[in-house]
C-alpha positions as CSV (number, residue, x, y, z in Angstrom):
1,M,34.5,15.3,-2.9
2,L,32.9,12.9,-5.4
3,S,29.4,13.9,-4.4
4,N,30.3,17.6,-5.0
5,W,32.0,16.7,-8.4
6,I,28.7,15.1,-9.6
7,S,26.6,18.1,-8.7
8,T,28.0,20.5,-11.2
9,G,27.9,20.6,-14.8
10,S,25.1,19.6,-17.4
11,A,23.2,16.4,-18.1
12,Q,24.5,16.5,-21.7
13,H,28.1,16.5,-20.5
14,Y,27.7,13.7,-18.0
15,R,25.8,11.5,-20.4
16,S,29.2,11.3,-22.2
17,L,30.7,9.7,-19.1
18,E,28.3,6.8,-18.9
19,P,28.5,3.8,-18.4
20,N,31.9,4.0,-16.5
21,F,30.8,6.9,-14.4
22,R,27.6,5.1,-13.1
23,L,29.5,1.8,-12.5
24,L,32.1,3.7,-10.5
25,M,29.5,5.3,-8.4
26,A,27.8,2.0,-7.8
27,A,31.1,0.3,-6.8
28,L,32.0,3.1,-4.3
29,L,28.6,3.0,-2.8
30,V,28.6,-0.7,-2.0
31,A,32.4,-0.6,-1.0
32,G,31.5,1.9,1.6
33,C,29.4,-0.5,3.5
34,F,32.0,-3.3,3.5
35,L,34.8,-1.0,4.5
36,V,32.9,0.5,7.6
37,A,33.3,-1.6,10.7
38,G,30.0,-2.5,12.4
39,C,27.8,-1.9,9.2
40,E,24.2,-3.2,10.3
41,G,23.3,-6.5,8.8
42,G,27.0,-7.3,8.0
43,R,26.7,-10.8,9.4
44,R,23.6,-13.0,9.0
45,D,21.7,-13.3,12.2
46,R,19.9,-16.6,11.9
47,S,18.2,-16.0,15.3
48,T,15.9,-13.6,13.6
49,E,14.9,-15.8,10.6
50,P,11.3,-16.5,10.1
51,A,10.1,-19.9,11.6
52,T,9.3,-21.6,8.3
53,R,10.8,-21.6,4.8
54,N,7.4,-20.5,3.4
55,S,8.2,-17.0,4.4
56,I,9.9,-13.9,3.1
57,V,11.8,-11.0,4.6
58,F,10.8,-7.6,3.5
59,A,13.5,-4.9,4.4
60,L,12.1,-1.4,5.6
61,G,14.2,1.7,5.4
62,N,12.7,2.9,8.7
63,D,10.9,1.5,11.7
64,I,6.9,1.9,11.7
65,S,5.9,4.9,13.6
66,N,2.3,3.7,14.5
67,M,0.2,0.6,14.6
68,D,-3.1,2.3,14.7
69,P,-4.2,3.0,11.2
70,A,-5.9,6.2,12.1
71,Q,-2.6,7.6,13.3
72,M,-0.5,6.4,10.4
73,S,1.3,9.0,8.1
74,D,4.4,7.1,7.0
75,I,4.7,4.5,4.2
76,E,6.5,2.0,6.4
77,S,3.5,1.8,8.9
78,A,1.0,1.6,6.0
79,Q,3.1,-1.2,4.3
80,V,2.8,-3.4,7.4
81,A,-0.8,-2.4,8.1
82,A,-1.9,-3.3,4.6
83,Q,-1.3,-7.0,5.4
84,V,-3.4,-6.8,8.7
85,Y,-6.1,-4.2,8.3
86,E,-8.8,-3.8,5.7
87,G,-11.3,-1.2,4.8
88,L,-14.9,-1.2,3.2
89,A,-13.2,-1.1,-0.1
90,R,-9.6,-1.6,-1.3
91,F,-7.3,-0.8,-4.3
92,K,-6.9,-3.6,-6.9
93,H,-3.4,-5.0,-7.0
94,G,-1.2,-2.8,-9.3
95,S,-4.0,-0.2,-9.8
96,V,-5.8,2.7,-8.1
97,E,-9.2,1.2,-9.3
98,V,-11.3,0.3,-6.3
99,E,-12.9,-3.1,-5.6
100,P,-15.0,-4.4,-2.8
101,C,-13.4,-5.5,0.4
102,L,-15.3,-5.8,3.7
103,A,-18.3,-4.2,1.8
104,E,-19.4,-6.6,-1.0
105,K,-21.4,-3.9,-2.7
106,W,-22.6,-0.2,-2.3
107,E,-25.0,2.3,-3.8
108,V,-24.8,6.1,-4.3
109,S,-27.8,8.2,-4.4
110,D,-28.5,10.2,-7.6
111,D,-27.5,13.5,-5.9
112,G,-24.1,11.9,-4.7
113,L,-25.0,12.7,-1.0
114,E,-25.7,9.2,0.4
115,W,-23.4,6.2,0.1
116,T,-24.8,2.9,1.3
117,F,-22.4,-0.1,2.0
118,H,-23.4,-3.7,2.4
119,L,-21.1,-5.8,4.6
120,R,-20.0,-9.3,3.8
121,P,-21.5,-11.7,6.3
122,D,-19.6,-13.4,9.2
123,I,-16.4,-11.5,9.1
124,R,-14.5,-11.5,12.4
125,F,-11.4,-9.5,13.7
126,H,-8.3,-11.4,14.7
127,D,-9.5,-11.1,18.2
128,G,-12.7,-13.1,17.4
129,S,-15.1,-10.1,17.6
130,P,-17.5,-9.4,14.8
131,C,-16.8,-6.9,12.1
132,N,-20.2,-5.5,11.6
133,A,-21.9,-2.2,11.0
134,D,-21.3,-1.0,14.5
135,A,-17.6,-1.6,14.1
136,V,-17.6,0.5,10.9
137,V,-19.5,3.4,12.6
138,Y,-17.0,3.1,15.6
139,S,-13.9,3.2,13.3
140,V,-15.1,6.4,11.4
141,M,-16.6,8.2,14.4
142,R,-13.4,8.0,16.5
143,Q,-11.6,10.0,13.8
144,I,-14.4,12.5,13.2
145,D,-15.8,13.1,16.8
146,E,-13.1,14.6,19.1
147,N,-15.2,13.5,22.1
148,H,-15.3,9.8,20.9
149,E,-13.7,7.4,23.6
150,A,-11.2,6.2,21.0
151,H,-10.2,9.6,19.5
152,V,-6.6,10.7,19.8
153,S,-6.3,14.4,19.7
154,G,-3.7,15.7,17.3
155,R,-2.7,12.3,16.1
156,M,-5.3,11.4,13.4
157,R,-3.7,13.3,10.7
158,Y,-5.6,11.9,7.9
159,A,-9.1,12.3,9.4
160,N,-9.8,15.6,7.6
161,L,-8.6,14.1,4.3
162,L,-10.7,11.0,4.5
163,F,-13.8,12.3,6.1
164,G,-13.6,16.1,5.8
165,D,-13.3,19.0,8.3
166,S,-16.7,19.8,9.8
167,S,-15.2,23.2,11.0
168,S,-14.7,24.4,7.4
169,T,-17.5,24.9,4.9
170,E,-14.9,24.5,2.1
171,T,-13.8,20.9,3.1
172,A,-16.7,19.6,5.2
173,L,-17.7,16.1,3.8
174,V,-19.2,13.4,6.0
175,T,-22.0,14.7,8.1
176,S,-23.2,11.5,9.5
177,V,-22.5,7.7,9.5
178,E,-25.1,5.3,10.8
179,A,-25.7,1.5,11.0
180,V,-28.9,0.9,9.2
181,D,-28.8,-2.7,10.4
182,P,-26.0,-5.0,11.4
183,A,-24.8,-5.5,7.8
184,T,-25.5,-2.0,6.3
185,V,-23.8,1.3,6.8
186,R,-25.0,4.7,5.4
187,F,-22.8,7.7,5.0
188,K,-24.3,11.2,4.3
189,L,-22.1,13.8,2.8
190,A,-22.3,17.7,2.8
191,R,-21.5,17.6,-1.0
192,P,-21.1,15.3,-3.7
193,Y,-17.4,14.0,-3.8
194,M,-16.5,11.4,-6.4
195,P,-13.1,10.4,-4.7
196,F,-15.0,9.4,-1.6
197,L,-14.6,5.6,-2.5
198,Q,-10.8,6.0,-3.0
199,N,-10.6,7.5,0.5
200,L,-12.2,4.6,1.9
201,A,-9.7,2.3,0.2
202,M,-6.8,3.9,2.0
203,T,-5.0,2.1,4.9
204,Q,-6.0,5.0,7.2
205,A,-9.6,4.3,6.7
206,S,-9.2,0.7,7.8
207,I,-11.8,-0.8,10.3
208,I,-10.6,-1.5,13.8
209,S,-12.0,-3.8,16.4
210,P,-14.1,-1.9,18.8
211,T,-13.4,-4.7,21.4
212,A,-9.7,-4.2,21.1
213,A,-10.0,-0.4,21.2
214,R,-12.2,-0.6,24.5
215,T,-9.9,-3.2,26.1
216,L,-6.6,-1.7,25.2
217,G,-7.4,2.0,25.4
218,D,-4.2,4.0,25.1
219,D,-2.3,0.8,24.2
220,L,-4.3,0.2,21.0
221,N,-1.3,1.8,19.1
222,T,1.0,-0.9,20.4
223,T,-0.7,-3.7,18.4
224,M,-2.7,-4.5,15.4
225,V,-6.2,-6.2,15.4
226,G,-7.7,-6.2,12.0
227,T,-9.5,-8.5,9.6
228,G,-6.7,-9.0,7.0
229,P,-5.1,-12.2,5.6
230,Y,-2.2,-11.8,8.2
231,R,-2.2,-11.1,11.8
232,L,0.5,-9.5,13.9
233,R,2.7,-12.0,15.7
234,E,5.7,-10.0,17.0
235,Y,7.0,-6.5,17.1
236,R,10.6,-5.5,18.2
237,R,11.2,-1.8,17.9
238,D,13.8,-0.8,15.5
239,Q,14.4,-4.5,14.6
240,R,11.5,-6.3,13.0
241,I,7.7,-6.9,12.7
242,A,6.4,-10.3,12.0
243,V,2.9,-11.2,10.8
244,V,1.6,-14.8,10.2
245,R,-1.3,-16.1,8.1
246,S,-4.6,-15.6,9.8
247,S,-6.5,-18.9,10.2
248,N,-10.1,-17.4,10.0
249,Y,-9.8,-14.9,7.0
250,W,-13.1,-14.3,5.2
251,G,-11.3,-14.4,1.7
252,E,-8.6,-16.2,-0.2
253,A,-5.9,-16.9,2.4
254,G,-2.4,-15.5,2.1
255,K,0.1,-17.7,0.4
256,L,2.9,-17.4,3.0
257,D,3.1,-18.7,6.5
258,E,4.9,-15.5,7.7
259,I,6.2,-12.2,6.5
260,Q,8.8,-10.6,8.5
261,F,9.5,-6.9,8.1
262,R,13.1,-6.2,9.1
263,V,14.4,-2.6,9.7
264,L,17.5,-1.8,7.9
265,R,18.0,1.9,7.6
266,D,21.3,2.2,5.6
267,P,20.6,1.7,1.9
268,N,23.9,-0.2,1.4
269,T,23.0,-2.6,4.1
270,R,19.7,-3.2,2.4
271,L,21.5,-3.6,-1.0
272,N,23.8,-6.2,0.4
273,S,21.2,-8.1,2.3
274,V,19.2,-8.8,-0.8
275,R,22.3,-9.8,-2.6
276,R,23.4,-12.2,0.2
277,G,19.8,-13.6,0.5
278,D,19.2,-12.3,4.0
279,S,16.3,-10.1,2.6
280,D,13.8,-11.2,-0.2
281,V,12.4,-7.8,-0.9
282,I,13.9,-4.3,-0.6
283,G,13.0,-0.8,-1.7
284,G,14.8,2.6,-1.0
285,I,17.5,1.7,-3.7
286,E,20.2,4.3,-4.3
287,P,20.1,5.1,-8.0
288,Y,23.8,4.2,-8.6
289,S,23.2,0.7,-7.0
290,L,20.9,-0.4,-9.9
291,E,23.7,-1.7,-12.0
292,L,24.9,-4.0,-9.3
293,L,21.5,-5.5,-8.8
294,E,20.7,-5.8,-12.5
295,E,24.0,-7.8,-12.8
296,D,23.1,-10.1,-10.0
297,K,21.6,-13.4,-11.4
298,N,19.8,-14.0,-8.1
299,V,18.0,-10.7,-8.0
300,K,15.2,-9.3,-10.0
301,V,14.8,-5.5,-10.3
302,L,11.1,-4.3,-10.6
303,S,10.5,-0.7,-11.9
304,E,7.0,0.8,-12.3
305,P,5.7,4.4,-12.5
306,S,4.6,5.7,-9.2
307,M,2.3,8.6,-8.3
308,N,4.6,11.1,-6.7
309,L,6.0,14.5,-7.2
310,G,9.3,16.1,-6.1
311,Y,9.3,19.8,-6.0
312,I,10.5,23.0,-4.4
313,A,7.9,24.6,-2.3
314,L,7.8,28.4,-2.5
315,N,6.1,30.3,0.3
316,C,3.9,32.7,-1.6
317,D,3.4,35.0,1.4
318,R,7.2,35.7,1.8
319,P,9.0,38.3,-0.2
320,P,10.4,38.1,-2.7
321,L,8.6,34.9,-3.4
322,D,5.3,36.7,-3.3
323,N,6.2,38.0,-6.8
324,P,5.0,35.6,-9.5
325,K,7.8,36.7,-11.7
326,V,10.3,35.6,-9.2
327,R,8.6,32.2,-8.9
328,L,8.6,31.8,-12.6
329,A,12.3,32.7,-12.8
330,I,13.2,30.0,-10.1
331,N,11.3,27.5,-12.3
332,Y,13.4,28.4,-15.4
333,A,16.7,28.3,-13.3
334,I,16.6,24.6,-12.4
335,D,18.2,22.0,-14.7
336,R,15.6,19.2,-14.4
337,E,17.2,17.0,-17.0
338,F,20.5,16.8,-15.0
339,I,18.4,15.9,-11.8
340,A,16.4,13.2,-13.6
341,E,19.0,11.7,-15.8
342,V,22.3,12.1,-13.9
343,L,21.7,12.8,-10.3
344,F,18.8,10.4,-10.1
345,N,20.3,8.0,-12.8
346,R,17.2,7.8,-14.9
347,T,15.1,6.6,-12.0
348,S,12.7,9.6,-12.5
349,V,11.1,11.5,-15.2
350,I,11.0,15.2,-15.6
351,A,8.0,16.9,-14.1
352,T,6.2,19.4,-16.4
353,G,3.4,20.0,-13.9
354,I,1.9,18.8,-10.6
355,I,-0.1,15.9,-11.7
356,P,2.0,12.8,-12.3
357,P,1.6,10.5,-15.4
358,G,-0.9,7.9,-15.1
359,M,-3.3,9.9,-13.0
360,L,-6.5,11.4,-14.1
361,G,-5.9,14.9,-15.3
362,Y,-2.3,14.5,-16.5
363,D,-1.6,16.5,-19.5
364,P,1.1,15.1,-21.8
365,N,1.2,18.2,-23.8
366,R,2.1,20.5,-20.9
367,P,5.3,22.3,-21.9
368,G,6.7,22.7,-18.3
369,Y,9.6,25.0,-17.7
370,P,12.7,24.2,-19.8
371,Y,16.1,24.9,-18.3
372,D,16.7,28.7,-19.5
373,P,19.0,30.6,-17.0
374,E,19.0,33.7,-19.4
375,R,15.2,33.7,-19.1
376,A,15.4,33.4,-15.5
377,R,17.7,36.4,-15.1
378,K,15.4,38.5,-17.2
379,L,12.4,37.7,-15.1
380,L,14.4,38.6,-12.0
381,A,15.4,41.9,-13.4
382,E,11.7,42.6,-14.5
383,A,10.7,41.7,-10.8
384,G,13.1,44.2,-9.4
385,Y,16.0,41.9,-8.6
386,P,18.6,42.4,-11.3
387,G,21.3,41.2,-8.9
388,G,19.3,38.3,-7.4
389,F,18.6,38.0,-3.8
390,E,19.4,35.8,-0.7
391,V,17.0,33.2,0.6
392,V,17.0,30.4,3.2
393,F,16.3,27.1,1.7
394,S,15.0,24.5,4.1
395,T,16.0,20.8,3.5
396,H,16.7,17.5,5.2
397,N,19.0,14.5,4.5
398,R,16.3,11.8,4.6
399,A,16.1,9.8,1.2
400,R,12.6,9.6,-0.2
401,I,11.1,8.0,-3.3
402,Y,11.0,11.3,-5.0
403,S,14.4,12.4,-3.8
404,P,16.6,9.3,-3.3
405,V,20.0,11.1,-2.9
406,G,19.2,13.2,0.3
407,I,21.0,16.4,0.7
408,R,22.7,16.1,-2.7
409,L,19.5,17.3,-4.5
410,S,19.5,20.5,-2.5
411,E,23.1,21.1,-3.0
412,R,22.4,20.8,-6.8
413,I,19.5,23.2,-6.7
414,Q,21.6,25.7,-4.7
415,Q,24.2,25.7,-7.5
416,D,21.5,26.2,-10.2
417,L,20.2,29.2,-8.3
418,A,23.4,30.8,-7.8
419,L,24.1,30.8,-11.5
420,V,21.1,33.3,-11.9
421,G,22.1,35.3,-8.8
422,I,19.9,33.6,-6.2
423,R,22.0,33.0,-3.1
424,A,20.3,30.0,-1.3
425,K,21.5,29.4,2.2
426,L,20.8,25.7,3.2
427,D,19.1,25.2,6.5
428,Q,19.2,21.4,7.1
429,M,17.1,19.9,9.8
430,E,15.7,16.5,10.9
431,F,12.9,15.2,8.8
432,P,10.1,15.5,11.5
433,T,11.1,19.0,12.1
434,F,11.0,19.7,8.4
435,L,7.5,18.4,8.1
436,E,6.2,20.4,10.9
437,R,7.8,23.6,9.5
438,Q,6.3,22.8,6.1
439,K,2.9,22.1,7.7
440,S,2.9,25.5,9.8
441,R,4.4,27.4,6.8
442,E,7.5,28.5,8.7
443,Y,9.8,28.4,5.6
444,T,10.5,30.5,2.7
445,M,11.8,27.9,0.2
446,S,12.0,24.2,0.7
447,N,12.8,20.9,-0.9
448,S,9.7,19.0,-0.7
449,G,7.7,16.2,-2.2
450,W,4.2,14.4,-2.3
451,I,3.1,10.8,-2.6
452,S,-0.5,10.1,-3.8
453,D,-2.6,8.7,-1.1
454,N,-5.7,7.5,-3.2
455,G,-4.5,8.0,-6.9
456,D,-7.1,10.8,-7.5
457,P,-6.1,14.4,-8.7
458,D,-8.1,15.9,-5.9
459,N,-5.5,14.3,-3.5
460,F,-2.7,16.0,-5.6
461,L,-3.9,19.3,-7.1
462,F,-6.5,20.4,-4.6
463,E,-4.4,19.3,-1.5
464,L,-1.2,21.0,-2.7
465,V,-2.5,24.2,-4.3
466,G,-6.3,24.4,-4.0
467,R,-7.0,24.2,-0.2
468,E,-7.5,27.4,1.5
469,D,-4.9,26.3,4.2
470,N,-2.4,24.8,1.7
471,S,1.2,24.9,2.9
472,L,2.3,27.2,0.0
473,N,0.1,30.1,1.1
474,Y,-1.1,30.2,-2.4
475,E,-4.3,31.6,-3.6
476,N,-5.9,31.2,-7.0
477,P,-9.7,31.4,-6.5
478,E,-10.7,30.5,-10.0
479,A,-8.4,27.5,-10.2
480,T,-9.8,26.3,-6.8
481,R,-13.3,26.8,-7.8
482,L,-12.7,24.6,-10.8
483,M,-11.1,21.8,-8.6
484,R,-14.0,21.8,-6.4
485,Q,-16.3,21.4,-9.3
486,A,-14.1,18.6,-10.7
487,A,-14.4,16.7,-7.3
488,A,-18.2,16.6,-7.7
489,E,-18.3,15.8,-11.4
490,K,-19.6,12.3,-12.2
491,D,-18.4,12.4,-15.9
492,V,-14.8,11.1,-16.0
493,A,-13.8,12.8,-19.2
494,R,-15.2,16.2,-18.0
495,R,-13.4,15.7,-14.7
496,E,-10.1,15.2,-16.5
497,Q,-10.7,18.4,-18.7
498,M,-11.5,20.4,-15.6
499,Y,-8.3,19.4,-13.7
500,Q,-6.1,20.0,-16.8
501,E,-7.7,23.6,-17.1
502,A,-7.2,24.2,-13.4
503,E,-3.5,23.2,-13.5
504,A,-3.0,25.4,-16.6
505,M,-4.3,28.4,-14.3
506,V,-1.8,27.4,-11.7
507,A,1.1,27.1,-14.1
508,Q,0.9,30.8,-15.0
509,S,1.8,31.9,-11.6
510,P,3.4,28.6,-10.0
511,P,3.7,28.4,-6.3
512,M,6.3,25.6,-6.6
513,V,9.0,24.2,-8.8
514,P,7.9,20.7,-10.1
515,L,11.1,18.7,-10.4
516,N,10.5,15.0,-11.0
517,H,8.2,12.0,-10.9
518,A,10.2,9.1,-9.4
519,K,9.7,5.4,-10.5
520,Q,9.0,3.0,-7.8
521,I,11.9,0.5,-7.9
522,M,12.3,-2.6,-5.7
523,A,14.6,-5.6,-5.9
524,I,13.5,-9.1,-4.9
525,R,15.2,-12.5,-4.8
526,K,14.5,-15.0,-7.5
527,G,12.1,-17.5,-6.3
528,I,9.9,-14.8,-5.0
529,D,6.8,-14.7,-7.3
530,G,3.4,-12.9,-7.2
531,F,4.9,-9.6,-6.0
532,I,2.8,-6.7,-7.6
533,M,3.9,-3.1,-6.9
534,H,1.1,-0.6,-6.2
535,P,1.3,3.0,-7.6
536,T,0.9,4.4,-4.1
537,G,3.9,2.4,-2.8
538,V,1.7,0.4,-0.4
539,N,2.0,-3.1,-1.5
540,R,-0.5,-5.9,-0.4
541,L,1.5,-9.2,-0.2
542,D,-1.3,-11.8,0.0
543,T,-0.4,-13.0,-3.6
544,V,3.3,-13.5,-3.0
545,T,4.7,-17.1,-3.1
546,V,8.1,-18.5,-2.5
547,S,9.9,-21.4,-4.0
548,H,13.4,-20.9,-2.5
549,E,15.0,-21.9,-5.8
550,N,18.4,-20.2,-4.8
């Protein structure tokens, strides 16, 4: 009953109920975990504690889905892998700026078609084998070449994003990669592509041990053999993953002896675990739990902008959403202020477009689509739907960083649409099924989101609305042409201007309803220092220290 009550009304009305309303919500959320028998993590299990006090417990909302970086598509897997695996380049702590990693330097040809990387000397994988140019070529070719001995058909979902799709003249990118000598690797590209370095800094572009791949074969995805500051010690499905400091790391050693990632799916369980001291770091925090954490003297709440977008996907091939006026009407029908300020308890900012704040190409002057039900009704009438229409609204109940309240967001959108005559029928499904339907475009309207992989607008604007095979069935040839030119442009200021112009073109006939950009919020125990949140949500933990003050 309470969840239905908060999903009606306006943001202005509910601001008058604060702070008591927010505190009531927080109390009810936490009380729910204590009142339900068998709540996971309800009693401290000392048998799972790390072996030393110079360690931390990092609570994950879901188990990892893969251990092979080339097969990873979830943030939990990437979070663990970021401690074990490394690429030629990496993102700086807290930034999408790229710095050297396994490659100590690189050069790019004047035409932008050749990238030459020089590897650091004497780096070894955790299995003792050398990390050399052959290992780099092996790691890349297994994703590009379907006939490669270590290729996993249909499972390397990021291969086309990282290295391009050779079957498409539009998105072809890497044409060859060769070991010039044991310490030098050269990539040749089909076209100039400025975000290539950002791609190589992603976890999915990590370099793996060819020795491990050949020895393990199909079992490679059951372990991790990288070059990072931590190595895998233990994995127990649906329970925990433990990594320990590597004794032969080439760089500055990790500060901790051990990091234990513990799987706690229920958000209340994670909340209580950090308050009790059973966990040291948690994410996936319910918006109305923040007050309890902020009042706890033993917990620090960290909040930083994050590069993501929550949106309603509109399949532009399906009537009546093939009509641009209908899509505009839906944009004006949604009360984003209520979603950001009340439903998400100010843990998000309103999205006025696709590119999030802090990313190249973001336009702070973009007006967006203010809440205007009357204008929405007028547009529907002009489109030939004065009485509205019925539509199936695909959704799921999994909390995401851009949608932390699960199904309640879809219910709220359903009510906003009903006010202008659009009768949306919710079709709730399991999250994996939802993702498959989205990818195959088997939906009409859906509650969706996007998290930046590499911090570049090409990964946002082009991936979502520019690709010829985009999941929205959207076509805007002029905007796509400009995005392609921007990806090849060396001048940063010119790139930014081109992306802003391209997004302005898209905004005139939007294929989606941009809703919000969520903040990344995490809670850590006092005594845990050096934790730096990354805008992509994948955090390296090599700088973390622990004093166990409390």
